[in-house]
N, C-alpha and C positions, 0 to 999 in steps of 0.2 A: 817680800816676796821670795818665796824659796824656787830654786830651781835644779834640775837632774840633767845628766847628757846620757843620754842613749847612743851608744855606739853599735852599728850594726855593718857587718860584713857580709854582703849579698853577691851572688853572682850577676854581672852586669845585665842580663836579660830579665831579671827581678827589680831593679832599682825603682823603674817608673811605677810599678804595683806599689810597691813599699812606699815610695814617696805619697803616690795619692792616699794610700791608706792611712797614712801619719796627718797627711793635711785633713782629711776628713775626720781625724779624732782630736783634732785641736792643734797640731803642731803649726806653725807659722812658717817655716823653712828649715833648710838644713845644709851643711855643707858636704860636698860630694867630693870624694878621692877617687879617683881611676887609677886603673891598674895596680892594685893592691895585692898582696901574696899573703897568704896565711898558710899554715901547716896544722895537720889534725895528728891524732892519736898515730893515724897508719902514716908510713912513708908515701909520699907522691911518686907516681909512676913516671920513667923518663923513656925515651927511645933515642939511643945513640947520646945520650946525654942531654937531650931537649926536654922541656918539662912537657907534661901533656895538661897541665892543670888550666882550668877555665879561669878567663878573666874576672877578677871580683873586683867590686867597689866598695869603698868605706862610706857610709854615711854617718854623720855625727848630728845630732838632734839636742838642742839647747831647749827643755820643755819646762814649763810649769811644773813643780812638785806634784799638784793635786791631778794633773792629767797624765803623769808619767807612766802609772799604770795601766790605764786603759789603751796609752798610745802603744805600749811595748807590747800587748796581749794581740792587737788587731796587727802590728808588724809581723809578729811571729804567726798568726792565722793566714795572713796573706802571703807571706813568704814559705809558708810551709816547712818552717824550719823544725820542727817538731816530727813530721814524717820523714823528711830526705834529708840525707848527709849534705856537707856543705852549707 
């Protein structure tokens, strides 16, 4: 049996929806890391040196290779990763 690891950075308010979508398409669980920080192409905004970033979570899924594509597509759809930045 072969596995793939899916790593998802998402805003904390989308974590539950992404987890539910992954479960419905075959994932059996995940490791969630809270309060992660990521940086994109553009610099993050600050206010008097304080970051204005939203809290992010990192979800680590270890899934069967045959299910990975379907899970990834559903996570992307529910999280709206193609539609919105972040």
